[in-house]
C-alpha positions as CSV (number, residue, x, y, z in Angstrom):
1,M,0.0,0.0,0.0
2,R,2.9,2.5,1.0
3,P,4.7,2.0,-2.5
4,A,1.3,2.7,-4.3
5,I,0.9,5.9,-2.3
6,R,4.4,6.9,-2.9
7,R,3.8,6.6,-6.7
8,R,0.4,8.4,-6.5
9,P,0.9,11.1,-3.8
10,F,-2.5,12.7,-4.9
11,L,-4.4,9.5,-4.2
12,P,-5.2,10.4,-0.4
13,L,-6.2,13.9,-1.3
14,F,-8.6,12.6,-3.9
15,V,-10.0,9.9,-1.8
16,T,-10.5,11.6,1.6
17,P,-13.3,13.9,0.4
18,A,-15.2,11.0,-1.0
19,V,-14.6,8.9,2.1
20,L,-16.0,11.8,4.2
21,V,-19.1,12.3,2.0
22,A,-19.7,8.6,2.1
23,A,-19.3,8.4,5.9
24,A,-21.8,11.4,6.2
25,I,-24.3,9.6,4.0
26,V,-24.2,6.4,5.9
27,A,-24.5,8.4,9.1
28,A,-27.6,10.2,7.8
29,M,-29.1,6.9,6.6
30,A,-28.5,5.3,10.0
31,A,-30.3,8.3,11.8
32,I,-33.3,7.9,9.3
33,L,-33.3,4.1,10.1
34,R,-33.2,4.8,13.8
35,Y,-36.1,7.4,13.6
36,S,-38.2,5.0,11.5
37,L,-38.0,2.3,14.3
38,Q,-39.2,4.7,17.2
39,A,-42.6,5.6,18.4
40,Y,-44.1,8.9,17.6
41,V,-45.2,11.0,20.7
42,P,-47.8,13.5,19.8
43,G,-47.1,16.9,20.7
44,S,-43.5,16.4,21.4
45,L,-40.3,16.6,19.4
46,D,-38.9,13.5,21.4
47,V,-39.5,10.0,20.2
48,G,-40.6,7.0,22.1
49,G,-39.3,3.3,22.2
50,F,-38.8,0.7,19.6
51,T,-41.9,0.0,17.2
52,L,-42.7,-1.2,13.8
53,E,-46.1,0.7,13.5
54,N,-44.6,3.5,11.5
55,F,-44.1,1.0,8.6
56,A,-47.6,-0.2,9.1
57,D,-48.8,3.4,8.6
58,L,-47.4,3.3,5.1
59,G,-50.4,1.2,3.9
60,R,-52.7,4.3,4.4
61,P,-54.4,5.5,1.2
62,I,-52.8,8.9,1.3
63,V,-49.2,7.3,1.4
64,L,-50.0,4.6,-1.3
65,R,-51.4,7.5,-3.5
66,A,-48.2,9.5,-3.1
67,L,-46.0,6.5,-3.8
68,R,-48.1,5.8,-6.9
69,D,-48.1,9.3,-8.2
70,T,-44.4,9.7,-7.5
71,V,-43.7,6.8,-9.8
72,L,-46.0,8.0,-12.6
73,I,-44.8,11.5,-12.5
74,C,-41.1,10.3,-12.5
75,F,-41.9,7.9,-15.5
76,E,-43.8,10.4,-17.5
77,T,-41.3,13.2,-17.0
78,A,-38.4,10.8,-18.0
79,L,-40.3,9.9,-21.1
80,I,-41.2,13.4,-22.3
81,T,-37.6,14.4,-21.4
82,L,-36.4,11.7,-23.6
83,V,-38.6,12.7,-26.5
84,V,-37.8,16.3,-26.4
85,G,-34.0,15.8,-25.7
86,Y,-33.2,13.4,-28.4
87,P,-33.7,15.8,-31.3
88,V,-31.9,18.4,-29.5
89,A,-28.9,15.9,-29.0
90,Y,-29.0,14.8,-32.4
91,A,-28.9,18.2,-33.7
92,L,-26.1,19.2,-31.3
93,V,-24.0,16.2,-32.5
94,R,-24.7,16.2,-36.3
95,T,-24.9,19.9,-37.2
96,R,-21.8,21.2,-39.0
97,S,-22.3,24.8,-38.0
98,I,-20.0,25.7,-35.1
99,L,-22.2,28.7,-34.3
100,L,-25.4,26.6,-34.2
101,K,-23.7,23.9,-32.2
102,S,-22.7,26.5,-29.8
103,I,-26.4,28.0,-29.5
104,I,-27.8,24.5,-29.0
105,L,-25.2,23.7,-26.3
106,V,-25.6,26.9,-24.3
107,T,-29.4,26.8,-24.5
108,A,-29.5,23.2,-23.5
109,V,-27.0,23.5,-20.6
110,T,-28.0,27.0,-19.2
111,P,-30.7,25.7,-16.9
112,L,-28.0,23.8,-15.1
113,F,-26.5,27.3,-13.8
114,L,-29.8,28.1,-12.3
115,G,-31.0,26.9,-8.9
116,E,-33.9,24.5,-8.6
117,V,-35.9,27.2,-6.7
118,V,-35.1,30.1,-9.2
119,R,-36.3,27.7,-12.1
120,T,-39.4,26.7,-10.3
121,Y,-40.5,30.1,-9.4
122,A,-39.8,31.2,-13.1
123,W,-42.4,28.5,-14.1
124,T,-45.1,30.1,-11.9
125,V,-44.8,33.3,-13.9
126,V,-45.1,31.1,-17.2
127,L,-47.9,28.8,-16.2
128,G,-50.0,31.1,-13.8
129,N,-53.6,32.1,-14.8
130,T,-52.1,35.5,-15.8
131,G,-48.9,34.0,-16.9
132,F,-47.0,33.9,-20.4
133,V,-48.9,30.8,-21.7
134,N,-52.5,31.8,-20.7
135,A,-51.8,35.5,-21.8
136,T,-50.6,34.4,-25.2
137,L,-53.5,32.0,-25.7
138,R,-56.0,34.8,-24.9
139,Q,-54.3,37.3,-27.1
140,I,-54.7,35.0,-30.1
141,G,-58.3,34.1,-29.4
142,V,-57.6,30.5,-28.6
143,I,-59.0,30.5,-25.0
144,E,-61.7,32.8,-23.3
145,R,-60.8,31.8,-19.8
146,P,-57.5,30.8,-18.3
147,I,-56.3,27.1,-18.5
148,Q,-55.3,25.8,-15.1
149,L,-51.8,24.8,-15.4
150,M,-50.5,25.7,-11.8
151,F,-51.4,23.3,-9.1
152,T,-51.8,20.5,-11.4
153,E,-49.8,17.3,-12.3
154,F,-49.2,18.6,-15.7
155,G,-47.8,21.7,-14.7
156,V,-45.5,19.8,-12.2
157,I,-44.4,17.5,-15.2
158,I,-43.6,20.6,-17.4
159,A,-41.5,22.2,-14.8
160,L,-39.7,18.8,-14.0
161,V,-38.8,18.2,-17.6
162,H,-37.1,21.6,-17.6
163,V,-35.0,20.4,-14.9
164,T,-33.9,17.1,-16.3
165,L,-33.6,18.1,-19.9
166,P,-30.0,19.3,-19.9
167,V,-28.7,15.9,-18.3
168,M,-30.7,14.0,-20.8
169,V,-29.2,16.1,-23.7
170,I,-25.7,15.6,-22.5
171,M,-26.0,11.8,-22.1
172,L,-27.6,11.4,-25.4
173,A,-25.1,13.6,-27.1
174,A,-22.4,11.6,-25.8
175,A,-23.9,8.4,-27.0
176,L,-24.7,9.8,-30.3
177,A,-21.0,11.3,-30.7
178,H,-19.6,7.8,-30.3
179,I,-21.6,6.3,-33.4
180,D,-19.5,5.8,-36.4
181,R,-21.0,7.6,-39.3
182,D,-19.9,4.7,-41.7
183,Y,-22.6,2.6,-40.3
184,E,-25.2,4.9,-41.6
185,R,-23.5,5.3,-44.9
186,A,-23.5,1.6,-45.4
187,A,-27.1,1.3,-44.7
188,Q,-27.8,4.1,-47.2
189,S,-25.5,2.4,-49.6
190,L,-27.7,-0.7,-49.4
191,G,-30.8,1.4,-50.3
192,A,-32.1,2.5,-46.8
193,G,-33.5,6.1,-46.8
194,P,-32.4,8.7,-44.1
195,V,-35.4,7.7,-41.9
196,R,-34.9,3.9,-42.2
197,A,-31.2,4.4,-41.6
198,F,-32.0,6.4,-38.5
199,L,-34.5,3.7,-37.2
200,T,-32.3,0.7,-38.0
201,V,-28.8,2.0,-37.2
202,T,-28.6,5.2,-35.3
203,L,-31.5,4.8,-32.8
204,P,-30.4,1.3,-31.8
205,L,-26.7,2.2,-31.4
206,S,-27.7,5.2,-29.2
207,M,-29.8,2.9,-26.8
208,P,-27.1,2.9,-24.1
209,G,-27.4,6.6,-23.9
210,V,-31.2,6.5,-24.1
211,V,-31.4,3.8,-21.0
212,A,-28.8,6.0,-19.1
213,G,-30.5,9.2,-19.7
214,F,-34.1,7.8,-18.8
215,T,-32.8,6.2,-15.5
216,T,-31.0,9.4,-14.5
217,A,-34.0,11.5,-15.2
218,F,-36.2,9.0,-13.4
219,A,-34.0,9.3,-10.2
220,W,-33.5,12.9,-10.3
221,T,-37.2,13.5,-10.7
222,F,-38.0,10.9,-7.7
223,S,-36.0,13.2,-5.3
224,A,-37.3,16.6,-6.5
225,F,-38.9,18.8,-3.8
226,A,-39.1,22.3,-4.6
227,T,-40.9,21.8,-8.0
228,P,-43.8,19.6,-6.8
229,Q,-44.1,21.8,-3.7
230,V,-44.3,25.3,-5.5
231,I,-45.9,24.1,-8.7
232,G,-48.2,21.6,-7.2
233,G,-49.1,23.8,-4.4
234,G,-50.0,21.0,-2.2
235,K,-52.5,19.4,-4.5
236,V,-49.8,17.2,-6.1
237,S,-48.6,14.9,-3.5
238,V,-45.4,13.0,-4.0
239,V,-43.1,11.3,-1.6
240,S,-40.8,14.3,-0.9
241,T,-43.8,16.7,-0.2
242,L,-45.4,14.2,2.0
243,V,-42.1,13.6,3.9
244,Y,-42.0,17.5,4.4
245,Q,-45.6,17.7,5.6
246,L,-45.2,14.7,8.2
247,G,-41.8,15.8,9.3
248,L,-41.9,19.8,9.4
249,S,-45.7,20.3,9.6
250,S,-46.8,17.6,11.8
251,F,-43.4,16.9,13.5
252,N,-44.2,13.2,12.9
253,F,-40.3,12.3,12.5
254,P,-40.8,8.5,12.7
255,V,-43.4,8.1,10.0
256,A,-41.6,10.6,7.9
257,A,-38.4,8.7,8.2
258,S,-40.1,5.4,7.4
259,L,-41.6,7.0,4.4
260,S,-38.3,8.2,3.4
261,L,-36.8,4.6,3.5
262,A,-39.8,3.3,1.6
263,G,-39.3,6.0,-1.1
264,L,-35.7,5.0,-1.3
265,V,-36.6,1.4,-1.6
266,L,-39.2,2.2,-4.3
267,A,-36.9,4.3,-6.4
268,L,-34.2,1.7,-6.2
269,G,-36.5,-1.2,-7.1
270,T,-38.1,0.7,-9.9
271,M,-34.8,1.6,-11.5
272,W,-33.7,-2.0,-11.2
273,V,-36.8,-3.2,-13.1
274,V,-36.2,-0.6,-15.7
275,R,-32.6,-1.6,-16.2
276,R,-33.6,-5.3,-16.3
277,A,-36.2,-4.4,-18.8
278,A,-34.0,-2.2,-20.9
279,R,-31.0,-4.7,-20.9
280,P,-32.1,-6.0,-24.3
281,L,-32.2,-2.5,-25.6
282,E,-28.9,-1.8,-24.4
283,A,-27.3,-4.8,-26.2
284,L,-28.4,-3.3,-29.4
285,G,-25.9,-0.7,-28.8
286,G,-22.9,-2.9,-28.4
287,H,-20.8,-1.8,-31.3
């Protein structure tokens, strides 16, 4: 071990922060697990003795509904982000204009430089009853009354797509950039048109990036809090907002901790199922 350290004197410097962060995460998870196994004492911030009733409370309809809606919102957000992000990533990789490539890259990545809270409150201006969308539709005569976009699941999904889109574009662009253009030329030389060449060559070979981007967007959305809380306005219940209500509004930290663990298990389980189901698709990209 010592000779390796001597050959790489920078190794402890790089590893130490990672070890400290990992230790902090383990300590936090241990604290959550401890709280989830202790009884809730109404009217007090203190907790009682050992109990498993907190996990039994997860069977209540409001909790099951939040778990179900969280998975559905995450899936829909990841799917819409994929559909919107793929053409952007394709244009970013395949365009020959350096200026256009720079514009696409800056436009796609700029949301990463803004905080989630800032992006979320910007969407309240866009989606509000007197916001940009409703004002524009009313001016051109499409609608007479404002469309309810705020405090709806649809509005939450729109804002979440904006949050996850930059990461999706980056992952898809990385996958598309590694595809050899000779494969497409070979398909076209055999009589395939541009659309057929894309569907039979480019799309299958980009599947590793599609799967990676989809699972990343799903996981990122699962932990989102500010966007569902502000855009949903308490009418769209997901795991993160329900944990907030239980922990900081009701001070029911034991049940909030058990719900956090249930959400973590659900997220990992759902991602495992998605990865297993997408394994044949990833195999298509093995070039």
